[in-house]
C-alpha positions in Angstrom: 135.9 156.1 326.5 135.5 159.2 327.6 135.0 162.3 326.0 137.4 165.2 326.0 136.4 168.7 325.2 138.3 171.5 324.1 139.7 173.9 326.7 138.0 177.5 326.3 141.3 178.8 325.1 141.4 176.0 322.7 138.2 176.4 321.4 138.3 179.8 320.6 142.3 179.6 319.2 141.4 176.7 317.0 137.7 177.6 315.4 138.1 178.5 311.6 135.3 179.5 309.3 134.2 176.8 307.5 133.1 177.4 303.8 134.1 173.9 302.5 131.2 171.4 303.9 131.5 168.0 302.7 127.2 167.5 302.4 126.7 164.5 306.0 123.8 165.5 307.7 123.5 167.5 311.2 121.3 165.7 313.7 118.6 167.9 314.6 118.6 166.8 317.8 122.7 167.1 318.5 122.2 170.9 316.7 119.3 172.3 319.5 121.6 170.1 322.5 124.3 173.0 321.3 121.6 175.8 320.9 120.3 175.2 324.3 123.9 175.1 325.6 124.9 178.7 324.3 121.5 180.5 325.6 123.8 181.1 328.8 125.4 184.0 326.5 125.5 187.1 328.2 122.5 189.5 327.9 121.7 192.5 328.9 119.2 192.4 331.1 118.2 188.9 330.8 116.1 189.6 327.4 117.2 187.0 325.6 116.9 188.9 322.4 116.7 186.1 320.0 114.7 184.0 318.5 115.2 180.9 315.1 114.8 179.6 312.1 116.6 176.1 312.3 116.7 173.4 308.8 118.6 170.4 309.4 117.3 167.8 308.3 113.9 166.4 305.6 113.3 170.3 305.7 116.5 171.3 304.9 116.1 170.7 300.6 113.1 172.8 300.6 115.5 175.4 302.5 118.0 174.9 299.1 115.2 176.0 297.2 114.5 179.0 298.8 117.9 179.4 298.8 118.0 179.0 294.9 115.7 181.5 294.4 117.2 184.0 296.3 120.7 183.6 296.2 121.2 182.7 292.3 120.0 185.1 289.8 118.5 183.3 286.7 119.0 180.3 287.7 116.3 178.8 285.4 118.9 179.9 282.5 121.7 178.3 283.8 122.4 174.6 282.6 122.1 171.9 285.3 125.7 171.1 286.0 126.3 175.4 286.5 123.4 175.1 288.6 124.5 172.3 290.6 128.0 174.1 291.3 126.6 177.4 292.2 124.4 175.7 294.6 126.9 173.4 295.7 128.1 176.3 299.1 124.2 176.1 299.9 123.8 172.5 299.7 127.2 171.2 301.0 126.2 173.1 305.1 124.5 169.9 307.1 122.3 172.5 308.7 120.9 176.3 308.8 120.6 178.2 311.7 119.0 181.9 310.8 119.2 184.0 314.1 116.7 186.6 314.2 116.4 189.7 316.5 113.9 192.4 317.9 114.8 195.8 315.9 113.8 197.5 319.4 113.6 201.4 318.9 116.1 202.6 321.2 119.0 202.2 320.2 120.9 201.3 323.5 118.6 198.1 323.4 118.7 197.2 320.0 122.7 198.0 320.1 122.5 195.9 323.7 120.2 193.0 321.4 122.6 192.3 318.7 126.3 192.5 320.9 124.0 189.9 323.1 122.7 187.7 319.8 126.4 188.0 318.3 127.4 186.2 322.0 124.9 183.9 321.7 126.0 183.0 318.2 130.1 182.4 319.4 128.8 180.7 321.7 126.9 177.6 318.9 129.9 177.8 316.9 132.3 177.2 319.7 130.3 174.8 320.6 129.9 173.0 318.0 133.5 173.1 317.6 134.0 171.1 319.9 131.4 168.3 318.6 133.2 168.6 315.2 130.9 170.8 313.5 132.1 174.0 311.8 130.5 177.1 310.7 130.2 179.8 308.7 128.2 182.7 309.5 127.0 184.4 306.7 125.1 188.1 306.3 123.9 187.7 302.4 121.9 191.0 301.2 118.7 188.2 300.5 118.4 187.8 304.1 116.3 191.8 304.3 114.4 190.8 301.0 110.9 191.3 302.1 109.7 187.8 300.4 113.0 185.8 301.8 111.6 187.7 305.0 108.2 186.3 305.2 109.0 183.1 304.0 111.4 182.0 307.5 108.4 183.8 308.8 110.7 187.0 310.2 107.8 189.6 311.5 107.9 193.3 311.1 110.2 194.3 314.1 112.4 191.8 313.6 115.8 191.3 311.5 117.7 188.6 310.4 121.5 189.4 311.7 123.4 185.4 310.6 122.3 182.9 308.7 124.6 180.1 310.1 125.9 177.3 308.1 127.2 174.3 309.7 128.3 171.3 308.7 130.8 168.6 308.4 134.2 169.0 307.1 137.1 167.2 306.1 139.6 169.7 305.6 140.5 172.3 308.4 141.4 175.9 306.9 144.8 176.9 307.6 144.5 179.6 310.9 145.0 183.6 309.1 147.4 185.8 311.0 146.1 188.3 313.4 147.3 191.5 314.5 148.7 191.8 317.9 147.8 193.3 321.3 150.6 195.4 320.7 149.2 196.6 317.7 145.6 197.5 318.9 145.7 198.1 322.8 146.8 202.1 324.3 147.9 201.9 328.1 145.2 204.8 329.7 148.0 207.4 330.5 150.0 206.6 328.1 
């Protein structure tokens, strides 16, 4: 049987941010393959301004402990059931991908690097979607916490721009309306 891929248009229009993952793990080799293809993202002067911390497989439970420390305030005071409920949004994804970019002191290069890494993240999301894997780009405040950064090995002069949750899901969210091209475009000279 030949596996048919989505057209680029279909992948863009059909992709949804998934927040209700079903807990099925994402295989490391599959995630790394998706990432490898995503590296073809356009980037200024081929700087490839990104690096990653990936957790899927046996190390994900260790990441869950780290996330519990930084994402669930006063977790030690919660009952087991309450803690499990609060942690579900972190334990149900089948994998994690933290995208780290350099914080170039030159504004132009810093913005170019952020834009390039954003395109790479969308490539990952679209390529994953094509394989039946959902994703959600998260930017919680704790990504800037010095102790969280240290735990991920983020160096001075670097920034985590995405905690990308990836995984399988049972229900596809309905599309949310988007503005029309007429609402957003001004034709030059008119």
